N, C-alpha and C positions, 0 to 999 in steps of 0.2 A: 183428035190426038188420044192416045191411049195414056192410062191412069202412070205405066210405068214411065216414058215418055216424058209424059208430063214436070212428072216429079223430077227427072234428070236433069230438065232444060232448063226447071226454075231455079233447082241447087247449084247449073253451072255458070247460070249468069247472074244470080246475086252473091256469088263470091264473087266474078270479075270484079263485078261494078263497085263492091264493097272493098276491095283492094283499090280500083281506080281513084274512089272516092276519101281513100287515108290521108292524102294531102291536104282534103278541106279537113277532116278531122284535123288533126296535127294543127293545124290554122287555127281551128278553135280553141284546141287543148292552150294554146300560146295567149288567144284574147282574153278567154273566161277559165279563170282559173278553177272555181267548179265543175265545168267541165272536165279538166284535166284530172282533179282529184276523182271523178270517178267513173275516169275513164275503161280502167280493166276490169268494172263492174261489167260493163259487159260484152265481158266474154266467159263471164261468171267465174272471176278471179279476186274472191273475196275474204276478208280479214276472218283469224280463226273468231273472235268473237260472234263475226253475223253470221260465218257456219255453224256455232252452236245454236243461235237464237232460229234460226231457220232449220235445222234438225229437229226441234223442239216443239212436238207436236203437230196437230194439222194447221194448214196456214189458209185464210180467205185472199187470194191475190188478188189484188185491185189495179188498175193500170190507166195512168188517167196522162196524157199526153205534155200538157202545157199546163198554167194556171188556169185558165177558166175549168179546164175537164177538173183541174184538180179540187177545183172547191165542189164540185159536182159530186168527184170520191170521197171527198171526207164528210160531207151532206150524211151521204150514203153510208159510210163507215158509221158514223156518228147515231145512226138510227138502226145499225143493224146490230153497233153494241150493246142500246139498249135495251134492244130485245133476246139478245144472244152475249151474255158479261160476259161468257167464260174463250170469246173468240181471242184471236190472234190472228195480223192483218200482214201481210207483204204488201207494201204500197210500191209501184214502180213508176216516175215520169221521167219524162225522155230530156229536160229544158233543167239550168242550173236553177235558173228564177224559180222555177216551182219546185226543185228541190230545196233551196235555202227555205222556203216558204212551208212546204213539208215537216221539215227539221224541227221547227216549230211549232207545231200542232200535234204530232205523232203521241201516243201512247207508248210508254217505255216498254212495253211488251210488244210492241210492232217493231218491225224491219222495214229501213228504206234502204233501197237501191235504185241505180238505173236500169233499164230493160235488159235481158240479152240479148244479141243478135240473132237475126232467125237462120241460123246455123243449125245441126241436127246435131253435130257433138256437142256444142254448147249447152242445146235446152236437154239433152239427155245428160250433161252432166248438172246440169240446176234442178232437174224435177226427179235425178237420182236422190238430192239433197234435199229438196223441198217436197214435206207430204201436203198437195194442195189439192182443198176439197172443191175450190172450183174460183175460175178466173171470171172477175168482173170488167169489161173495159169499155170505158168512158167514151163514147158518141162513136167514133171512126175506125180508129186504127185495127187493122186484123191482121197477123202477118199467116204466111200458108203452111210454113213446118211447123209451127205454134200450134197454129189451130190443130194442125193434125199431130202431132204429138201426143195432146192433152187428149183428143179423142180415143187415140189408141188405149191410153191410159183411163178412158172412161169418166175425166175429169171436165165439169159440165162447162161450159162457155156462156157469157150472158154478155150481150151487148146494151150497157146503158146508158140512158138518154142518149137513146140513135140519133143520125143525122143522115141525110146522103144529099147533099149540095146540090144544084144545078149542075154546076163543072164535074163534082164528082160522079156522078148519074151519066153524065154524057159521055164520060172516060168510060166507067163500067160496063155499059154497056157493049163498048167495043170489045171487050175478051171476054164473050161468053164463057169460052174456055177455060178461064181463071174463076171467075164468081160461082157458075155451078158444081165446082169443085168447094169453095170455102163455104159460101154460104149454109148450105147443109149441114156443116159442122158446128154451127151457134145454136147453141141449146133454147136458146130467148132473147127473143127483140124485142127489148122493151124503147118504141121509137117516141119522138116529139110531137109526130102529126099521119092522120093520115096518109097525106103525101109521103112523106120519110116511110109510111110501113106501105103504100104502094107502089115504091123502091124496092124495098127491099123485096118484096116476095116476086116479084119481075126479074131482077138479078141473081133468084134460087133460094130464096128461105121459104119455108115450107108454112102456108096461109097459117096452123095451129099455134104457130110458136110466136108469132107477130104480136104485138100488144102496143096499143097506144094509150102514152100520156103525155103529160103537158110537162114543159120542158125542166128539169132538173136544176135548171140555173134559177130557178125562182124562189131555191130551196138556200139562201143567204145564209150565212152566218150572221148574230146579230151584231149592230153596230157596238163599237167600243168608248163609248163616251167618255169614258175615265182616260183613254190613249187619244181622241180627238182633243179632248177640252187641254190635255198635256202639250198636244201642240199647237194648240191655239196661242196658248200661254208663251210658251217659245217665240212664237210669229211676234205677237204682242211684244216681247222685250226688243228682239232685232229690230221692229218699226219695218216688215213685211206687214204686218197687220193695224189698222188705228181704229180708233173709234169709229161706227159705220161703216169701215171696209166692204166692199165689194168683189167677191171672188168668182176670179174666170177660171176653173180649172182645164188643163189640157192634162187628159186621160189616154193614157199606154199610147202615145204617138208614137211617131212614125215619119220619116224623114219627108220634107218639106214641109209637116205640119208646124211643127213648132217656129219656124222662122212667120210663118200666114200667121199663127196667131200672136207672136210680136209686133207683126205690121197691124194688127188690128189693134191690139193695146195701146200702142203709140196712137194709130189715129183715135181713138174714145177716150184718154186718158186726158185730155185737156179740158173736155167738154163735161166729163163725168171724172173728179180728181178721185175720187174714194174707190176707185177700180184698182185692184190687185189684181196682178197674172200669178199662177202659179204651175210650173210644168213637170209632170210625172211622164219622162220617156218609155215608152215601152222594154226598151234594152238600156238599162243604165251605162253599157260601156261606151252608146254615144255622146254623153255627156258633152267630149270636147268637142263633136260638131255640134252640139246644140247651144252650145255657149259661141261657137261662131257665128250661129244662127243669128244669136239677138247682138251680136257685136256692130251685124252687117242692118240691122234696125235700128242701131246708137243704143243698144244696150247693154248690159252686163251681167253675168247669171253669177249666182249667190250658190255655191252647191251644198244641200243639207249634210250631205258629209260632212262638210269643212268646220261645223260646230256651229253653235251660239256667236253671234258677235253683229253689231250694230248694221243697218244694210243703210246704203245709198240708195239716192231719190232715183236713178237709173237702174237699178240689179231688179232682178226678176229671179224668185225662186226658183230653184233646178233642183228636184227631191231625184238624187241620183243611188238609190239606196234600194234593196229590194226587200219589200212585204211591206209596203207605206203607202201602197194609194190608197187603199180604205181607211186608211187613219186620215187623210187629205180631203176625203169626197167629202165628208160631213161638215166642212168647213166652206164648201163652194155652194156659191150660190145658180150660178151657172158652169155645167160641165160639155165641153168638147171631149166624145168619143174618136177616138186616133183612129187610125188604119182606116178612113171610111172619106175622105177627101181627094185622095191622089190614088185609091188602092180600092178594092174590089169586098175587101173582107172583111173590114170593122171590128170592132175589139167589142167587149160583152160593155150593153148600153145600166144592166141591169142593179148594178152598184150607185150607180148616180143615182138613177130610179128612183129605186127603195129608201136612198137617203132624202127623197123629196128635192131633189136640184130639177133646175130648168135644163133640157136635158137637149142638147143639138146633134147631131150626125151631118157626115157628110152624104152621098149618094150610094156608096159603096158599104152596104150593110148586108151582104148575098148571105155570111153566116148565122145571120141573126133573122130569118125573112120569119119564123112564125112572132118572134118576140116583137119586131117592129110592128107585126100586123098588131100583136096585143096595142101594145104603148101606140098608134095611129089610133085605134078606137078608142080609146080612152080623149083622145087631143092629148095625149100626154108625150108629145116627144114633137119638134122643130128638125126638117131636114132640110137643107139647105146644098145647095148643087156647087157652088166654087166659095171661093176666100170673102167676093162681096157681098154675097148672099150669109156667110156668115157674121161678116162686120153689120150689116145690117140688121137683121137676128139680136146679135150681143145689143145694137145700142136700142133696139127695141126695148128689150126687156130690163136694159136701165131705165130707161126714160120712163116704163108702166110696171116697176118693183111687183104689182099687186096683183099683174098678171102672168108672170113669170112662177109667184109661189102658187098661184093656183096653179099651175100645169105643174110644176113640183109635188102638189098632193094630189093633182091627180095620177099622177106615174106613180107614189108610192102607194097610193089604193090598189093602184094595178097589178103590182107585184104582190102586196099583201095577198087580192083574193086567187093569183095563181100559186099561191103554193100549196106544196103536200104531194107533187108529185112524187119525189125520193120514196116516202113512205108506202104510196099504193104501188110503186113499182117491186118495194121490197118484200110486200106479199106475195109476190106473184115469181120475187126469187127465192126466196124461203120453198115456193113448193118446188120449184126448179130444183134447187140444191139438194133438200128433203129427198126425193123421190130419188134423184142419184146415190144421196147415203145409204139408202134403203136396200138397194141392188147387190 
């Protein structure tokens, strides 16, 4: 397929699919207020204030898909600003949850938007407004028209904390006519592992542009102990936590996992009356569904958003507000990492590991292959195959708390030993951006 035919084919297909997906977008707009508020930013319809900020000086553009990538992006932004205090950023995120978290973390000089759709007219309007110094993509997301437009303008594109999952690699191998056009448009690949680097090269990246670092996800922001203490005080006044309470936390849970944790909690609390369960669903709008799952186990949901009130004996705290997970993780002795029991993708286990919790995961942690290898190597994670094994693992820790604490200490030490990937990648990125600036 010739280049001209390829780009015509891609753009016709993209716009047809986008129109067909509009009902889904409208449904999400109705369901998620944050998504609705920023929808028109995706066609680069922005406010006059935002347009004025975007047109002032050069911008280093950082794009992070969701919450996990956002933490890496924010760590990079902090490190870059420390080295280059004059910088101003354009940060784009795909999800409303990440958007809410980013709003709290950004410097007043920076601009936060939802990313533009991969349509040439939209991208042209945006790039005519914003003087982009470089684009830093966190982990995986590469859009053909965007890469092509930046390449034509001489703007370097960097993949930070890059990874290529088994599933993605299998799919990408089926479309070499796509990857052989896209990967050469990326100026620098900062990959998480040698295997990720090998896959990038096989898909079309020039070997001299591919570098390997550890996962940038180890470069977590420091724990906010004052925020943790504030939440502990509130939970103690509510009666969720009492003297000697031992907390099992469901972290970024997905459908089915809350019900499993509720059943486990009911089965264990008679033997271990100090046990408390806190659930933090990955999507807070599922709170009604989670409440129904708790009722099915003979429990009731106490919503964090409802404010402080005394908790009944059969109530389980459900954290239904965004940006709160990190402040509850430090309160937990045991943390179950969601999206891993009934799905294969798994959420990020590092926040729990860094907090020194005893970490449980299901078998589906494909998105954190290298991280899980690191935690296994330190004997710092307990992997279970199903609900029964999770119940047994939790019971074992409750019966032998020192073993759980030792696992948590090993986890925290492993995370601390792996920090620094963002700083090492930053030096390579500086070279790439500097070379582009000198041309």
